[in-house]
KOLTIDO-287303 format. One record per atom (N, C-alpha, C): z negated, x negated, y negated. Coordinates in steps of 0.1 Angstrom, whole numbers, padded with zeros to 4 digits, always signed. Layout:
ZXY ...
***
This chain:
+0790-0775-0218 +0792-0761-0224 +0793-0755-0209 +0801-0765-0203 +0802-0760-0186 +0791-0758-0178 +0783-0761-0181 +0771-0760-0177 +0762-0748-0183 +0761-0746-0192 +0755-0738-0200 +0758-0726-0195 +0778-0723-0195 +0785-0713-0188 +0782-0710-0177 +0780-0715-0165 +0775-0722-0152 +0761-0711-0151 +0754-0714-0159 +0744-0709-0162 +0735-0696-0158 +0746-0690-0172 +0746-0680-0177 +0753-0668-0167 +0759-0672-0154 +0770-0665-0143 +0760-0659-0140 +0760-0644-0133 +0751-0637-0126 +0754-0643-0111 +0745-0638-0106 +0736-0651-0091 +0745-0644-0082 +0755-0634-0083 +0762-0629-0070 +0778-0634-0075 +0780-0640-0087 +0795-0645-0092 +0788-0656-0087 +0781-0665-0092 +0775-0679-0082 +0780-0681-0068 +0777-0673-0065 +0775-0674-0046 +0785-0672-0046 +0796-0662-0053 +0813-0661-0042 +0820-0673-0050 +0816-0683-0062 +0821-0695-0064 +0817-0702-0057 +0808-0705-0052 +0799-0719-0044 +0807-0716-0027 +0808-0697-0025 +0820-0697-0014 +0831-0704-0013 +0836-0700-0025 +0856-0704-0020 +0853-0722-0028 +0849-0726-0035 +0844-0741-0033 +0843-0747-0019 +0836-0739-0012 +0830-0747+0003 +0840-0742+0012 +0847-0734+0010 +0859-0727+0021 +0873-0736+0015 +0876-0742+0006 +0885-0752+0000 +0880-0766+0006 +0865-0769+0006 +0866-0784+0010 +0864-0782+0029 +0859-0775+0028 +0858-0772+0046 +0873-0773+0051 +0882-0768+0047 +0900-0767+0054 +0902-0780+0044 +0901-0790+0034 +0906-0807+0031 +0902-0816+0044 +0889-0809+0050 +0880-0818+0060 +0876-0818+0075 +0885-0806+0077 +0884-0801+0086 +0891-0815+0096 +0883-0810+0114 +0884-0826+0115 +0876-0822+0133 +0875-0834+0137 +0865-0830+0152 +0852-0839+0153 +0853-0851+0145 +0841-0866+0143 +0829-0855+0146 +0825-0845+0134 +0813-0845+0131 +0810-0828+0134 +0801-0822+0133 +0797-0808+0138 +0784-0803+0131 +0791-0791+0124 +0772-0792+0120 +0771-0777+0127 +0759-0776+0135 +0757-0765+0139 +0749-0747+0133 +0747-0754+0119 +0742-0745+0109 +0756-0731+0112 +0764-0739+0106 +0779-0733+0104 +0790-0730+0110 +0788-0739+0124 +0798-0739+0135 +0811-0750+0133 +0815-0757+0119 +0818-0763+0110 +0820-0777+0118 +0836-0775+0124 +0837-0796+0126 +0847-0800+0116 +0846-0816+0112 +0848-0820+0103 +0853-0835+0103 +0858-0837+0098 +0863-0854+0095 +0853-0863+0095 +0844-0859+0086 +0836-0866+0081 +0825-0853+0076 +0816-0853+0070 +0805-0849+0062 +0804-0854+0042 +0801-0844+0038 +0800-0854+0020 +0788-0862+0021 +0792-0871+0010 +0783-0879+0004 +0768-0865-0004 +0755-0872-0001 +0750-0865-0011 +0736-0879-0011 +0732-0879-0026 +0718-0883-0030 +0719-0899-0017 +0730-0905-0023 +0734-0916-0018 +0737-0917-0005 +0731-0909+0002 +0739-0914+0016 +0752-0907+0019 +0762-0913+0027 +0773-0916+0029 +0780-0903+0032 +0767-0895+0046 +0775-0888+0051 +0762-0873+0055 +0756-0868+0042 +0748-0862+0050 +0748-0846+0043 +0761-0838+0040 +0762-0826+0035 +0772-0817+0044 +0768-0808+0046 +0778-0801+0055 +0792-0800+0041 +0804-0800+0039 +0812-0790+0040 +0813-0778+0030 +0808-0772+0045 +0812-0757+0043 +0799-0748+0041 +0787-0751+0046 +0774-0743+0045 +0765-0750+0031 +0769-0760+0033 +0760-0777+0022 +0747-0779+0029 +0745-0779+0044 +0733-0782+0053 +0732-0796+0051 +0722-0801+0049 +0716-0812+0051 +0711-0818+0063 +0704-0833+0069 +0699-0834+0078 +0691-0825+0089 +0680-0822+0076 +0667-0816+0080 +0674-0804+0087 +0683-0794+0077 +0690-0785+0082 +0692-0784+0096 +0702-0792+0097 +0710-0791+0109 +0697-0795+0124 +0691-0801+0120 +0680-0806+0128 +0670-0792+0133 +0664-0783+0122 +0658-0773+0124 +0667-0759+0129 +0683-0757+0128 +0689-0749+0136 +0684-0752+0152 +0689-0769+0152 +0689-0769+0170 +0677-0766+0176 +0667-0772+0168 +0652-0770+0173 +0648-0756+0173 +0651-0744+0166 +0647-0730+0166 +0656-0722+0177 +0676-0729+0183 +0673-0726+0187 +0679-0729+0202 +0669-0734+0204 +0662-0743+0219 +0654-0741+0220 +0636-0738+0211 +0626-0740+0216 +0619-0729+0211 +0622-0719+0206 +0619-0708+0201 +0628-0693+0208 +0619-0682+0206 +0627-0673+0206 +0633-0658+0195 +0637-0670+0184 +0639-0664+0170 +0652-0657+0174 +0661-0663+0182 +0677-0656+0181 +0675-0647+0197 +0667-0643+0201 +0668-0633+0212 +0655-0618+0210 +0643-0617+0203 +0633-0609+0203 +0634-0605+0190 +0630-0596+0191 +0635-0585+0174 +0618-0590+0171 +0617-0597+0154 +0608-0604+0151 +0609-0599+0135 +0594-0601+0128 +0596-0603+0114 +0596-0618+0110 +0603-0620+0102 +0604-0635+0096 +0600-0639+0079 +0595-0647+0081 +0592-0648+0065 +0592-0664+0066 +0606-0666+0057 +0613-0676+0054 +0608-0682+0038 +0601-0691+0036 +0592-0703+0023 +0604-0708+0020 +0606-0707+0007 +0620-0714+0001 +0632-0720+0014 +0632-0707+0012 +0649-0706+0020 +0659-0718+0019 +0667-0724+0029 +0677-0732+0027 +0692-0724+0027 +0701-0722+0022 +0708-0714+0014 +0719-0710+0031 +0720-0723+0040 +0730-0722+0051 +0722-0717+0060 +0712-0716+0061 +0702-0711+0074 +0699-0694+0065 +0692-0692+0053 +0692-0680+0052 +0708-0671+0052 +0713-0677+0054 +0728-0669+0053 +0728-0664+0072 +0725-0671+0076 +0724-0671+0092 +0715-0664+0097 +0706-0662+0090 +0693-0651+0095 +0696-0642+0090 +0694-0643+0078 +0697-0629+0073 +0711-0617+0084 +0718-0625+0083 +0728-0616+0097 +0727-0613+0106 +0713-0620+0110 +0708-0621+0122 +0706-0602+0131 +0708-0596+0135 +0707-0579+0135 +0688-0583+0146 +0689-0586+0151 +0670-0589+0156 +0660-0595+0148 +0663-0597+0133 +0650-0600+0126 +0654-0588+0113 +0641-0590+0108 +0635-0582+0097 +0633-0594+0091 +0636-0597+0083 +0640-0610+0073 +0643-0612+0058 +0627-0618+0058 +0621-0618+0042 +0620-0634+0034 +0628-0633+0029 +0623-0647+0019 +0617-0647+0010 +0609-0658+0005 +0600-0658-0011 +0598-0673-0014 +0596-0673-0025 +0597-0688-0032 +0588-0685-0045 +0580-0693-0048 +0577-0689-0065 +0585-0695-0073 +0595-0704-0074 +0607-0705-0081 +0620-0701-0078 +0625-0702-0070 +0634-0696-0065 +0639-0684-0069 +0653-0680-0079 +0660-0671-0083 +0664-0667-0069 +0664-0649-0065 +0671-0639-0054 +0665-0640-0046 +0651-0645-0040 +0645-0642-0029 +0636-0628-0035 +0626-0625-0016 +0630-0613-0014 +0615-0609-0019 +0602-0621-0020 +0592-0619-0023 +0585-0630-0037 +0584-0628-0052 +0576-0644-0053 +0567-0646-0043 +0567-0656-0044 +0554-0659-0028 +0549-0675-0036 +0533-0672-0034 +0522-0680-0035 +0521-0683-0022 +0520-0700-0016 +0516-0698+0002 +0503-0699-0003 +0497-0704-0012 +0478-0705-0010 +0476-0688-0011 +0483-0680-0016 +0474-0662-0019 +0493-0658-0014 +0493-0655-0001 +0505-0642+0001 +0502-0630+0000 +0509-0624-0012 +0509-0610-0012 +0513-0603+0001 +0504-0601+0013 +0511-0595+0025 +0497-0592+0030 +0496-0580+0044 +0482-0576+0049 +0487-0592+0060 +0474-0588+0066 +0474-0598+0080 +0485-0598+0089 +0483-0601+0097 +0497-0597+0105 +0512-0594+0102 +0511-0599+0093 +0525-0586+0088 +0537-0599+0098 +0537-0609+0097 +0546-0613+0100 +0544-0621+0118 +0559-0619+0122 +0557-0625+0137 +0564-0643+0136 +0569-0646+0121 +0573-0667+0122 +0574-0664+0113 +0570-0675+0106 +0565-0680+0093 +0576-0693+0095 +0588-0696+0090 +0595-0710+0083 +0590-0714+0072 +0589-0724+0065 +0581-0737+0056 +0590-0751+0062 +0600-0755+0052 +0606-0768+0055 +0604-0772+0046 +0598-0786+0042 +0595-0793+0029 +0589-0786+0016 +0577-0779+0018 +0567-0776+0012 +0553-0774+0010 +0548-0777+0022 +0536-0781+0021 +0532-0798+0012 +0540-0805+0010 +0538-0817+0007 +0536-0816-0005 +0542-0804-0012 +0541-0800-0031 +0527-0793-0030 +0524-0787-0027 +0508-0778-0025 +0495-0789-0026 +0487-0785-0035 +0474-0792-0038 +0466-0790-0024 +0460-0777-0027 +0453-0772-0011 +0462-0768+0000 +0465-0778+0004 +0478-0775+0017 +0466-0771+0030 +0455-0769+0026 +0444-0765+0040 +0441-0748+0034 +0447-0746+0021 +0444-0731+0018 +0460-0725+0023 +0468-0727+0023 +0483-0724+0026 +0484-0721+0043 +0479-0731+0048 +0480-0731+0065 +0473-0722+0067 +0463-0716+0062 +0449-0707+0062 +0460-0696+0063 +0466-0693+0051 +0472-0680+0045 +0484-0677+0055 +0489-0689+0060 +0502-0691+0075 +0499-0680+0085 +0484-0684+0085 +0479-0684+0095 +0475-0665+0100 +0466-0666+0091 +0466-0653+0087 +0476-0638+0085 +0487-0641+0082 +0499-0632+0078 +0503-0636+0095 +0501-0642+0103 +0509-0641+0117 +0504-0632+0127 +0511-0625+0131 +0509-0618+0141 +0503-0625+0154 +0496-0620+0164 +0490-0620+0179 +0505-0624+0182 +0504-0640+0189 +0516-0642+0196 +0525-0647+0185 +0527-0646+0174 +0534-0654+0164 +0540-0670+0164 +0544-0676+0156 +0545-0688+0154 +0547-0696+0143 +0548-0706+0138 +0554-0712+0125 +0558-0721+0123 +0569-0725+0123 +0581-0736+0118 +0578-0746+0111 +0574-0758+0110 +0564-0763+0093 +0574-0780+0100 +0581-0779+0087 +0584-0798+0084 +0580-0802+0070 +0574-0815+0075 +0573-0824+0059 +0577-0834+0066 +0580-0841+0050 +0583-0857+0054 +0568-0861+0055 +0568-0879+0062 +0560-0885+0064 +0565-0895+0067 +0553-0902+0068 +0555-0922+0066 +0550-0920+0081 +0552-0928+0091 +0547-0928+0110 +0541-0945+0105 +0542-0946+0092 +0533-0962+0091 +0518-0959+0089 +0519-0949+0085 +0505-0944+0083 +0498-0939+0089 +0482-0940+0091 +0468-0937+0100 +0465-0921+0093 +0464-0928+0081 +0457-0915+0067 +0468-0909+0056 +0467-0897+0059 +0472-0893+0047 +0467-0897+0036 +0473-0897+0026 +0476-0912+0015 +0478-0896-0001 +0469-0896-0005 +0472-0883-0017 +0456-0885-0031 +0463-0882-0039 +0453-0885-0049 +0456-0874-0061 +0446-0866-0061 +0448-0856-0070 +0451-0864-0084 +0446-0875-0088 +0447-0880-0101 +0457-0880-0106 +0466-0887-0096 +0478-0888-0102 +0490-0874-0104 +0489-0873-0119 +0495-0859-0122 +0509-0859-0131 +0511-0870-0134 +0525-0873-0142 +0537-0871-0128 +0553-0872-0137 +0563-0869-0125 +0564-0882-0121 +0561-0894-0129 +0564-0910-0125 +0556-0914-0116 +0540-0906-0120 +0530-0914-0111 +0533-0909-0097 +0534-0893-0098 +0536-0888-0080 +0551-0895-0075 +0560-0896-0084 +0574-0904-0076 +0570-0919-0070 +0564-0928-0076 +0562-0936-0074 +0547-0941-0062 +0542-0926-0063 +0533-0929-0049 +0532-0926-0039 +0541-0910-0039 +0546-0902-0033 +0565-0900-0028 +0572-0908-0036 +0582-0904-0033 +0589-0892-0038 +0583-0885-0046 +0595-0878-0052 +0582-0872-0062 +0588-0865-0075 +0581-0865-0088 +0570-0851-0085 +0571-0840-0077 +0573-0830-0075 +0560-0830-0062 +0557-0843-0053 +0548-0841-0042 +0539-0846-0045 +0526-0839-0037 +0511-0845-0040 +0503-0851-0028 +0515-0858-0019 +0509-0863-0006 +0521-0869+0002 +0517-0884+0009 +0520-0886+0019 +0513-0886+0035 +0521-0876+0040 +0509-0872+0055 +0515-0881+0069 +0500-0886+0069 +0504-0894+0087 +0505-0883+0096 +0513-0884+0104 +0516-0874+0118 +0502-0873+0124 +0495-0877+0129 +0483-0872+0134 +0473-0865+0126 +0473-0871+0116 +0468-0858+0104 +0466-0847+0101 +0485-0845+0102 +0495-0834+0098 +0486-0821+0106 +0490-0829+0120 +0486-0819+0129 +0473-0817+0129 +0461-0826+0129 +0453-0822+0128 +0445-0811+0113 +0451-0811+0104 +0449-0798+0098 +0451-0792+0100 +0465-0789+0105 +0470-0773+0114 +0461-0766+0121 +0458-0782+0133 +0446-0773+0143 +0433-0767+0134 +0429-0774+0123 +0415-0767+0117 +0416-0754+0109 +0433-0757+0110 +0433-0740+0102 +0437-0729+0117 +0436-0735+0127 +0433-0724+0138 +0444-0725+0148 +0456-0733+0143 +0465-0734+0153 +0467-0743+0157 +0469-0742+0176 +0474-0750+0186 +0491-0755+0183 +0496-0770+0179 +0509-0775+0175 +0515-0782+0182 +0528-0783+0185 +0539-0788+0191 +0547-0797+0186 +0544-0810+0183 +0562-0816+0180 +0571-0815+0187 +0584-0812+0177 +0597-0809+0185 +0607-0821+0174 +0616-0817+0183 +0629-0830+0177 +0641-0827+0185 +0651-0835+0174 +0666-0836+0183 +0667-0846+0187 +0658-0859+0198 +0666-0869+0202 +0676-0872+0213 +0686-0871+0214 +0697-0874+0223 +0702-0888+0213 +0702-0893+0209 +0710-0900+0202 +0730-0895+0202 +0730-0890+0210 +0751-0884+0206 +0745-0878+0203 +0738-0862+0195 +0738-0854+0190 +0733-0856+0177 +0724-0867+0179 +0718-0872+0167 +0732-0877+0158 +0741-0887+0166 +0755-0889+0160 +0766-0879+0159 +0764-0869+0166 +0774-0858+0161 +0769-0850+0152 +0757-0846+0153 +0753-0837+0141 +0746-0845+0124 +0748-0860+0124 +0743-0861+0117 +0734-0861+0112 +0722-0862+0121 +0708-0861+0119 +0700-0873+0109 +0709-0886+0110 +0698-0896+0106 +0709-0899+0094 +0695-0909+0087 +0705-0912+0071 +0698-0912+0059 +0688-0899+0060 +0681-0896+0045 +0669-0904+0042 +0670-0912+0051 +0658-0924+0045 +0646-0920+0045 +0641-0905+0050 +0628-0900+0053 +0628-0894+0063 +0615-0899+0073 +0613-0895+0084 +0603-0879+0083 +0612-0871+0091 +0607-0858+0090 +0598-0854+0100 +0586-0846+0102 +0580-0848+0111 +0582-0826+0111 +0583-0824+0124 +0585-0810+0127 +0579-0807+0141 +0572-0790+0134 +0560-0790+0142 +0559-0774+0145 +0558-0769+0157 +0561-0755+0158 +0543-0750+0160 +0535-0741+0155 +0525-0741+0153 +0521-0722+0159 +0510-0724+0168 +0511-0708+0173 +0498-0704+0174 
***
């Protein structure tokens, strides 16, 4: 019954309730052992999530890859200094709140399934003219798309000259070749083969970069590798290796 009532609530009401809940959690866990760069909160510990003892920020709900993304975007891009048109695919709530509030950005969110985004978005057929955006952000998206090459070309098409894309995928660092099998279509089969029921491949790092290069990009790997920062911001522990790249 409680679940049904929650689903029936208007989205603004649900966002308000989540904000109140998170404020209470953040106050209860206030401290200085760990820090979230997304919301700038400091806490005694983070919250457990999906079997990980300290994966989720109690204030903004960011998890490891969101915190790493925020640090990389601040340090390695012009996202927070220049006037830019941004397309954020499958927007993460904590990142979305900060980016939507940034006065230098014309910010658009898009997704096929998430409610409340600015545009319904099929990444293999983006409903936008050529060169519509200066930045495309897409984390943990391409491993869901059967024709990832088409999605990469579409990202390239909508980027203006001088634009860039920040892309993150889970990958298997031990693989030399990306593993995909279009005959695997069941949720059970995909979870066994690719680690999650809605994934369609395991990327190999070099192959992912080559696919992006074939789509017309130059590719730079980016990461937060300082051990002290990885500990302070709790960037390890999700059990998945993430490959982050900036494509120009």
